[in-house]
N, C-alpha and C positions, 0 to 999 in steps of 0.2 A: 856433292861436295859441301854446299852451303848448309844443308840439313845436318851433316855431321859436325860442322863447325859450331852451329847453334847448339847442338846437343852437348858438345864438349864445354862450350861457354856456360851453359845452364848448369852442368854438373860442377863446374868450377865455382860458380856463384853459390850453389847449394852447399858446397864444402866450406866456403868462407862463412856462410851463414851459420852452419852447424858449429864451426869452430868458435865463432864469436859467442854463440849461445853457451857452449861448453865452458868457455872462459868466464863468462858472467856467472854461471852456476858455481864454478870452482872458487871464484873470488868471494862470492856470497857465503859459501860454507866456511871459508877461512875466517871471515869476519865473525861468523856465529860462534866459532870455536874460541876466538880470541876474547870475546866478551861474555864468557860464561858467568852465571850468577854466583858461583862458588867463589870466584876471585874478587867480587865486588866488596868494597869495604862496608861495614855495617853503618847504619844511619847515625849511631851515636858518635862515631869517629868523625863524621862530617859536621856535627853540630858546632864545632869550634870555628869552622870556616864560614859559617853563615853570616848574613848581614845583621849587624846590630845597630840599633838606634842609640847613638851617643849624643852628648850635649850639643856638639857643633852640627850634627845632622838635624837634631830637633830644632835648633835655631834657624837653620836653612828652611825647614818645612814651615816655620812660622812666617818667614818672609814671603813664601809663596801664597799664603792665605790672604795677605793684604791686597 
């Protein structure tokens, strides 16, 4: 009786482990499809949003050198 219970418990734990692994693989493949390189914006479009050193930033940097 105990041997059968242990065997059922082990098979249940195996099923949970396999299910968790399958879920992890499925979620990883969805992320890979969502971030395909064809949908990424070109680097030229991002150049407007990059950090620019303006006069007030330059003056702040000067205060750090002192």
